[in-house]
N, C-alpha and C positions, 0 to 999 in steps of 0.2 A: 504493500500500500504506500509506503514512504516514497518509493520510486515513482509511482503514479502521481502522487501529489507534486513531486518536484518537476514533473514533466508539464505541469499546468501552463506556465507562461509560454513555452514553445508551442504547445498545441493551441492555446488561445490566440496566438499571433496568426496561426494558419487560418483559423475560421474567421478572424477579423478581416483578413484580406479577401477570403473567398466569398464573404457575404456583404461586402461593402455596397454593392448595388442591389441587394435584395430588398424587395418591397413586399410586405405582408399585409393582408387585409385587416380592416377594422370592422367591429360590429358583428363578428362571427364567433362561434365556439372555438376555443383553444383547449384541446382535450389531451390528457395524459394521466399517468399514474405515478405516485410517489414523487421522486425528484423531478420528473418531467412536468408534472402538474405544478410543483412549487415554483418553477421558473416563471410560469405565467403570472404568478401573484406579484412578482417584483415589478412588472409593468402595470398590472391592474391597480396596485395601490400607489401608483403615482399618476393615476388618472387617464391612462391609455384606454381607449375604447375597444376592449376585447371582452370576451365572455369566457373566463376560465372555469373549468369544471373537471372533476375527476371523470374519466371515461366511463367507469362503472355506473356512477350516479346518472350521468347523462343517458346512457343506454337503457338503464332499468327504470328510471323515474321521469326523465325530462323529455325524451325524444318522442314518446307515444308511438314509437316504431314508424313514424312518418318521415319521409325523406326531406332533407333540407338542401339548400343550394350549395353551401361551401363551408368548410371548416379547416382548421389547422390541427393535425394529429401528430403528437410528439411521443416518440418511444426510442430510448437509447439503443435498444437491441433490435428494434423493428419487429419484435415478436411478442410484445406485451399483449396478453390475450384480450383484456378489456378494450384496449385501443383498436385491436383488429376487429372486434365486434362492431365498432363504430364506423368502420370503412363502408359498411352497407347502408349507412344512414344519410349519406351525402352524395349529391350528383357529382361533385368534385371535391378533392381535398389536397392540401399541401402536406407532404410527409416530411417531418423533421426527425432525422435519425442518424446514428453513427454508422449505419450499414446501408450503403447505397443499393445493395442487392439483398433484399429481405422480404418477408411476407408483407410488410407495410407498404413497400414500394412496388409490389407486383400487380396491384389492382389496376383495372382499366380506368378507374376513377381518379387516379393520381394526376394532378395537373402540374405539379412541380415537386422535385425532391431537393431538400436542403440537407446536404451532407455535413455532419458535425466535425469530421476530421480529428477526432480525439485519440485515435489509436486504440489498442487493446486495453480493456479494463477487466480485472479479475476480482476486484473488491467493490466496496460500496462506491457508487458513482461519484467521481470527483471531477475528472477532466471533462466528461460529457455534461455535467451540470454547468460548469463555467462556460463551455462552448455553446450550450443551448442559450444561456443568458445573452451571450454576445451576439448570436444569430438573431435573437428576438429584438434586441436593442437596435441592431443595424436595420432590421426589417421594418422598424417603426421610426427610422430616421433619427435615432438618438446615438450620437457618436460615442462609443465606449473606449476609444483608443487611449485616452489618458488613464483609464483604469487598467488597461492591459499593460501600459508602460509601468504602472505602479507594481504590478505583479512581478515584473523583472527586477525592479529595484529593491523590493521589500521582503522577498521570500525568507531571507535569514531572520529578519525581525519577526515575521509571522511564526517561524519555527521556534524562536526563542520564547515568544509568548505562549505558544502551544505547549512547550515542555514545562514551563513554570505553572501553567494552569493545570496540566495533568498531574503534577506533583501535589497540588492542593487537593484535587479530587481524590487521588489515591490515598492520601493521608486520612481523609474523611472516611473512606472505606476501611482502611487498615485499622483504624481506631474504633471501628464499630459504630460510628456516628452517622453513617449514610442513611438518609431519609428520603432522598430524591434529588434529581438534577433537573434544573429548569434552564432553558435558553430563552431570553426575552428580546424581541425585536419589534420595531414599530414601522408602520408604513411599508415601503418596499422591502425592508429588512425583516418583515414577518416571514417572507420566503426563506431568509437566512436562518431564522429561528426554527422553522419547520424542518429545513434540510439538515441543520446541525443536529437537531434532536434525533432525526431518523438515522443519521450516520453513527451517532453515539450509541444508540440502542442496538443497531446491527453489529457494530464492531466490538463493543465492550461488554455486551449482554446485560448492561444496567439500564433499566427504563429511564428515558430522558424525555422531557416534555417541552415542546416549543409553543410559545404563545406571545400575545401582545402584552404590554404593561397593564392595560386596562383589564384584560382577562385575568392576569395574575392578581390584580388588586381585588377582583371580585371573587374571593374565596381562597385560592391556593396560597395566598400570603400567610394564612393561618398555619401552614406547615413549615414556616420559615426555619425554626430551630432544627438544626441538624441537616438542613438541605443546602445544596450549592446552587447558586444562581449566577449564570453568565449573562451579563447585560450588554447588549450591543448598543452603545451610545452613539447618537448622531445629533446633528444640529437641526433636526426637524421639529415640528410643532409639539411632539410629545416629550421633548427633552426635559422640561421643568418637572412634569409629573414623574418621569422616570427617576430623576435625581432625588426628589423628596421621598418617594416610596421606598427606594432601596437604602436610604439612610435609616429609615424606620425598621426595615427587616434585618438590617445589619445589627442593630441594637437588640433585636429579638433573637439573635443567635444564628443567623444564616451566614454562610460563606459567600460573600458577594465578590464576583470577579468582573471587572469592567474591560470591555473590548472597545477601543476607541481609536479612530484614525481620522484626524482632522484634515488630511490632505485631499480626501475624496469627497465630493458633494454627495448628499444623501441619495440622490436618484441613481448614482453610479455605484454606490457602496456595496450593493449585493454581490458585485463581481469580485470584490476584494475581501469583504468582511467574513466570508465563509472559510477562507484559507487558513487563518489561525485556528479555527474550530476543527478543520481537517487534521492539522498537526496535533492538536490537543487530543483528539480521538485516537490517533495512531499511538501516541506515547502512553496514554492511559491503558490502551489495549496491551501494549508491551509490558507495562508494569503489572498488569493483571495476568500476564502469561496466557492470553487468549490464543489458542492454537489454530482455530478455523474461523474464517470469516462468516460462513453460513453453516450452522450446525443443525438447525431445524428446517431441513429442506434446502433447496438451492434458491437462486434468484427466481422471482415469479415471472418466468417466461416460458414459451413453448417451442418445441421443434429443435432441429439441429442448429447449432450456433454457426452462423455464416462466417466466412473468413474476410478479414480486412486486407485489401491489397495495398 
């Protein structure tokens, strides 16, 4: 996993160049599962006119099994079963995937393939998550190049933060004080909170919860003592509430860890803010001697894994 994390800047640069002229539609469903779905929230929570939804919810509850005109379907593997179900629900769709030749791209309804160019991934999605964000940003005419430049210049800083945060979390577990892990993000970084929590849960086997500061304030704060809270700080409109609340829970006995990068504006920060969390996850899993990335089954995909050329 550590090697895949360290490849992120190089792979991000590739998709930045390949999708510079990409134009994605507004006002249509953007469907994916897990990490692919989370990427759409980074745009939605900065006011971009898209309709993000999990593919399973759209298929089972929202579509009414009626065909619609157009959608953007996102799957890292091109084989996510719920996303493939949705291919029959649209006259046309844009396929966003790491595998240009996959089940997702083989339908007659595909109007365009957006290849993510992230290379092989054998652990929790890291490179493809970043590359999907970059493709979506470019597709909606939001230039992410400054965030990609920051990936090249700050990877060592992100790794240092991740190691230090992992030590704090490991100490909590080793001393028998673990009560829960929370990752808090606001606006576009709600996507980061969800993705960070998913990766932590997958790789460390310790349940981790991603949520907004307001959601944490409405109940989960009562579990503060013995819990660890990673707060993604930004200069957005929720900043003041975030600062006040986590001073309170710190006094109540929580381990509060702040993740802050003033160099990147909030709307671009999802591209960079997740990287320290990836490093934190890796080093905590190492400290915990986790031997297998996926113990309770494999990744939730179907069929033979295609090869990347």
